VOLOVO-431738 format. One record per residue (C-alpha): residue number from 1; x, y, z; chain. Coordinates in steps of 0.001 Angstrom, whole numbers, m for minus. Layout:
N
(NUM, (X, Y, Z), "A") ...
# end
This chain:
296
(1, (14828, 29298, 38947), "A") (2, (11900, 27153, 40000), "A") (3, (12514, 24282, 42372), "A") (4, (10648, 22151, 39808), "A") (5, (13959, 21773, 37945), "A") (6, (15062, 18164, 38468), "A") (7, (17974, 17783, 36041), "A") (8, (21267, 19649, 35744), "A") (9, (24459, 18915, 33808), "A") (10, (27841, 20655, 33793), "A") (11, (31542, 19960, 33260), "A") (12, (34023, 19721, 36132), "A") (13, (37806, 19639, 36222), "A") (14, (39542, 16824, 38078), "A") (15, (40273, 19198, 40948), "A") (16, (36629, 20302, 41145), "A") (17, (35449, 16676, 41073), "A") (18, (37670, 15812, 44040), "A") (19, (36650, 18990, 45874), "A") (20, (32946, 18249, 45450), "A") (21, (33371, 14666, 46647), "A") (22, (35108, 15861, 49803), "A") (23, (32386, 18453, 50334), "A") (24, (29595, 15888, 50014), "A") (25, (31412, 13531, 52358), "A") (26, (31590, 16186, 55089), "A") (27, (27861, 16867, 54655), "A") (28, (26893, 13223, 55148), "A") (29, (26032, 12215, 51585), "A") (30, (26012, 8492, 50777), "A") (31, (28884, 7923, 48342), "A") (32, (29509, 4883, 46154), "A") (33, (30756, 4009, 42662), "A") (34, (29007, 3077, 39421), "A") (35, (30401, 2170, 35963), "A") (36, (32083, 5011, 34023), "A") (37, (31948, 7349, 37033), "A") (38, (34448, 8551, 39629), "A") (39, (31686, 8443, 42225), "A") (40, (27973, 8815, 42903), "A") (41, (26466, 10772, 45798), "A") (42, (22919, 10379, 47122), "A") (43, (20878, 12177, 49750), "A") (44, (17121, 12538, 50279), "A") (45, (16070, 11816, 46708), "A") (46, (18839, 13820, 45018), "A") (47, (21566, 12004, 43075), "A") (48, (24869, 13481, 41907), "A") (49, (27156, 11542, 39538), "A") (50, (30683, 12627, 38567), "A") (51, (31554, 10806, 35342), "A") (52, (35073, 9974, 34198), "A") (53, (34429, 12103, 31100), "A") (54, (34250, 15188, 33327), "A") (55, (30476, 15489, 33135), "A") (56, (28524, 16019, 36351), "A") (57, (24804, 15243, 36514), "A") (58, (22399, 16257, 39268), "A") (59, (18927, 14720, 39416), "A") (60, (16029, 14752, 41837), "A") (61, (13778, 17077, 43777), "A") (62, (16701, 18882, 45421), "A") (63, (18500, 19742, 42172), "A") (64, (17859, 23503, 42251), "A") (65, (18916, 23920, 45886), "A") (66, (22007, 21745, 45379), "A") (67, (23214, 23789, 42403), "A") (68, (22322, 27234, 43767), "A") (69, (23494, 26812, 47346), "A") (70, (26299, 24252, 47148), "A") (71, (27713, 23492, 43698), "A") (72, (27895, 27033, 42308), "A") (73, (29113, 28952, 45381), "A") (74, (31422, 26249, 46760), "A") (75, (32851, 24575, 43636), "A") (76, (32046, 26364, 40374), "A") (77, (32363, 29867, 41854), "A") (78, (29679, 31176, 39503), "A") (79, (26013, 32180, 39685), "A") (80, (24517, 31022, 36373), "A") (81, (21712, 28675, 37424), "A") (82, (18337, 30133, 36531), "A") (83, (19842, 32640, 34100), "A") (84, (20916, 30221, 31363), "A") (85, (18679, 31697, 28671), "A") (86, (19730, 35285, 29353), "A") (87, (23412, 34354, 29522), "A") (88, (23155, 32245, 26365), "A") (89, (21845, 35224, 24412), "A") (90, (24805, 37298, 25595), "A") (91, (27512, 34649, 25233), "A") (92, (26254, 32843, 22128), "A") (93, (24036, 35172, 20075), "A") (94, (24515, 33010, 16954), "A") (95, (22461, 30276, 18647), "A") (96, (19409, 32538, 18404), "A") (97, (19843, 33212, 14700), "A") (98, (17911, 31051, 12187), "A") (99, (19725, 27755, 11617), "A") (100, (19349, 23976, 11712), "A") (101, (20920, 21428, 14030), "A") (102, (21622, 17792, 13126), "A") (103, (22256, 14850, 15445), "A") (104, (21847, 11082, 15510), "A") (105, (20893, 8288, 17894), "A") (106, (21670, 4578, 17793), "A") (107, (25243, 4873, 16541), "A") (108, (26664, 3058, 19558), "A") (109, (23776, 654, 20101), "A") (110, (23923, m3027, 19139), "A") (111, (20171, m3377, 18630), "A") (112, (17833, m1019, 16811), "A") (113, (18003, 1560, 14039), "A") (114, (20234, 4513, 13322), "A") (115, (18136, 7688, 13468), "A") (116, (19244, 11114, 12241), "A") (117, (17198, 14216, 13044), "A") (118, (17443, 17777, 11775), "A") (119, (15675, 20634, 13572), "A") (120, (15305, 24306, 12607), "A") (121, (15235, 27082, 15204), "A") (122, (15059, 30864, 15209), "A") (123, (15170, 33375, 18076), "A") (124, (11637, 32704, 19332), "A") (125, (11801, 28916, 19136), "A") (126, (15307, 28843, 20666), "A") (127, (14046, 30759, 23705), "A") (128, (10976, 28528, 24006), "A") (129, (13066, 25347, 23807), "A") (130, (15473, 26592, 26468), "A") (131, (12551, 27471, 28734), "A") (132, (11095, 23988, 28167), "A") (133, (14345, 22448, 29431), "A") (134, (15550, 21024, 26122), "A") (135, (19125, 19784, 26389), "A") (136, (21385, 17160, 24825), "A") (137, (19665, 13757, 24951), "A") (138, (22744, 12190, 26576), "A") (139, (22044, 14353, 29635), "A") (140, (18493, 12953, 29935), "A") (141, (18407, 9674, 31833), "A") (142, (14806, 8520, 31381), "A") (143, (12830, 7578, 28279), "A") (144, (9792, 9263, 29839), "A") (145, (11629, 12614, 29932), "A") (146, (12835, 12095, 26355), "A") (147, (9218, 11581, 25230), "A") (148, (8078, 14679, 27119), "A") (149, (10808, 16891, 25659), "A") (150, (10210, 15544, 22136), "A") (151, (6548, 16498, 22481), "A") (152, (7567, 20021, 23522), "A") (153, (9910, 20297, 20541), "A") (154, (7172, 19231, 18120), "A") (155, (4866, 21899, 19531), "A") (156, (7480, 24652, 19394), "A") (157, (9051, 23774, 16045), "A") (158, (5717, 22919, 14389), "A") (159, (6872, 20739, 11513), "A") (160, (10230, 22455, 11015), "A") (161, (12182, 19253, 11615), "A") (162, (12913, 15994, 9800), "A") (163, (13779, 12422, 10725), "A") (164, (15695, 9762, 8810), "A") (165, (15378, 6304, 10382), "A") (166, (17593, 3528, 9014), "A") (167, (16428, 116, 10223), "A") (168, (18936, m2694, 10896), "A") (169, (18530, m4427, 7524), "A") (170, (18837, m1156, 5582), "A") (171, (21748, m104, 7807), "A") (172, (23648, m3310, 7015), "A") (173, (23098, m2844, 3265), "A") (174, (24154, 812, 3386), "A") (175, (27197, 59, 5534), "A") (176, (28351, m2496, 2985), "A") (177, (27801, 52, 211), "A") (178, (29553, 3000, 1919), "A") (179, (32353, 974, 3458), "A") (180, (32535, 2819, 6789), "A") (181, (30310, 4433, 9396), "A") (182, (31411, 8027, 8806), "A") (183, (30358, 7941, 5148), "A") (184, (27043, 6390, 6098), "A") (185, (26542, 9077, 8756), "A") (186, (27415, 11803, 6257), "A") (187, (24775, 10446, 3884), "A") (188, (22202, 10307, 6712), "A") (189, (22992, 13849, 7863), "A") (190, (22721, 15113, 4288), "A") (191, (19409, 13308, 3788), "A") (192, (17922, 14746, 6992), "A") (193, (19100, 18233, 6039), "A") (194, (17690, 17928, 2525), "A") (195, (14331, 16860, 3966), "A") (196, (14318, 19860, 6305), "A") (197, (15161, 22245, 3471), "A") (198, (12002, 21123, 1680), "A") (199, (10097, 22590, 4636), "A") (200, (12397, 25553, 5380), "A") (201, (14074, 26393, 2048), "A") (202, (15621, 29639, 3315), "A") (203, (17521, 28006, 6216), "A") (204, (20973, 29670, 5944), "A") (205, (23200, 27270, 7886), "A") (206, (23321, 23936, 9690), "A") (207, (25369, 22700, 12647), "A") (208, (26347, 19161, 13613), "A") (209, (28851, 17407, 15824), "A") (210, (32286, 16837, 14297), "A") (211, (32443, 13195, 13204), "A") (212, (34274, 13444, 9851), "A") (213, (35422, 15922, 7232), "A") (214, (32504, 18317, 6521), "A") (215, (33149, 17745, 2805), "A") (216, (31684, 14250, 3190), "A") (217, (28316, 15761, 4111), "A") (218, (28556, 18521, 1498), "A") (219, (29332, 15976, m1219), "A") (220, (26311, 13911, m162), "A") (221, (23953, 16898, m393), "A") (222, (21738, 17194, m3438), "A") (223, (21164, 20454, m5322), "A") (224, (18778, 21844, m2697), "A") (225, (21418, 21774, 37), "A") (226, (24512, 22800, m1904), "A") (227, (24206, 26495, m986), "A") (228, (23869, 26049, 2768), "A") (229, (26676, 26879, 5192), "A") (230, (27569, 23681, 7044), "A") (231, (29414, 23846, 10370), "A") (232, (30818, 20980, 12435), "A") (233, (31883, 21596, 16027), "A") (234, (33053, 19434, 18932), "A") (235, (30243, 19300, 21521), "A") (236, (27792, 20808, 19031), "A") (237, (24959, 19570, 21260), "A") (238, (25463, 22742, 23331), "A") (239, (23586, 24458, 20485), "A") (240, (19821, 24403, 21092), "A") (241, (18946, 23265, 17548), "A") (242, (21387, 20341, 17802), "A") (243, (20086, 19492, 21284), "A") (244, (16512, 19467, 19947), "A") (245, (17582, 17207, 17076), "A") (246, (19272, 14852, 19549), "A") (247, (16036, 14546, 21561), "A") (248, (13917, 13880, 18458), "A") (249, (16392, 11281, 17196), "A") (250, (16540, 9549, 20570), "A") (251, (12758, 9417, 20894), "A") (252, (12420, 7796, 17467), "A") (253, (15204, 5341, 18305), "A") (254, (13529, 4327, 21579), "A") (255, (10146, 3934, 19887), "A") (256, (11518, 1774, 17070), "A") (257, (13639, m331, 19424), "A") (258, (10507, m1092, 21433), "A") (259, (8678, m2100, 18249), "A") (260, (11537, m4411, 17247), "A") (261, (11409, m6031, 20669), "A") (262, (7700, m6712, 20323), "A") (263, (8277, m8203, 16877), "A") (264, (10861, m10693, 18137), "A") (265, (9121, m11322, 21467), "A") (266, (11922, m10016, 23673), "A") (267, (12779, m6664, 25206), "A") (268, (15915, m5387, 23474), "A") (269, (18342, m3434, 25683), "A") (270, (19995, m187, 24638), "A") (271, (23723, 307, 24263), "A") (272, (26412, m2351, 24045), "A") (273, (27863, m4552, 26744), "A") (274, (27493, m7872, 28571), "A") (275, (23704, m7700, 28989), "A") (276, (23294, m6830, 25309), "A") (277, (25445, m9792, 24254), "A") (278, (23480, m12073, 26565), "A") (279, (20235, m10854, 25010), "A") (280, (21693, m11573, 21564), "A") (281, (22536, m15140, 22605), "A") (282, (19005, m15698, 23928), "A") (283, (17557, m14277, 20734), "A") (284, (19630, m16633, 18575), "A") (285, (18718, m19616, 20744), "A") (286, (14980, m18920, 20380), "A") (287, (14707, m17499, 16853), "A") (288, (17888, m18634, 15090), "A") (289, (20847, m16572, 13930), "A") (290, (18906, m15361, 10871), "A") (291, (17031, m12989, 13231), "A") (292, (20162, m10925, 13955), "A") (293, (20325, m8885, 10700), "A") (294, (16719, m7841, 11344), "A") (295, (17407, m6371, 14776), "A") (296, (21075, m5317, 14818), "A") 
# end
């Protein structure tokens, strides 16, 4: 694997997380804490974060060396880095069969739209996306990298994807109509899938993360999508088509959030939390509370 690789994500057990921390401490890494993480380690431009969810992220110029010569042999006891594509074809051959992946962005954000993307892949495009470094958007920390990966996906998938963007005002109307978020999401997933099927009518199946009963999505599908096999899995973003959809959805969310900020004259933060609430207060104080339904 090329040393140009600067991002890596994996899952660790609690025991492995503690073992890695001790290992980094003995090797002189600078250790501290950040929100939602057990610890963060930094050394010479490489950053390692062990999240409370069990996810470990490695970023920086030393990513490849860290994974190949420390993390895998000392903690994971495997040798997978650099062979992900080959191993994926052996361990998950269904991922290389023709299918669509669906994912959304903006669900947990106070400001901005809800965006649902659907992306179609086959064997060739799946390999190309893996080689391009496409992964779940939640594992990508910078908007710049999201934009780069989205551009790669557009080139590889060449129009075989769809986007459904629901702005704040439309979201509020739809939420009132559907009564809960899962029904709204099911409608959005169905709409994105229907739009994809107009471009790829012979797509045999679609995969998404498990957020509600699959029947909610099936019931929302129009005639075009009724014959498709719909699968919902926990951690569906491990599938390359779902990962590609997550990147496309995130890029559109980021772009539209930036546009909203320009419209109201204030940069709108992502996510939800104290800084988001503070931004909301400032927005109300300058533009009045009637601005809120237009941005959140």
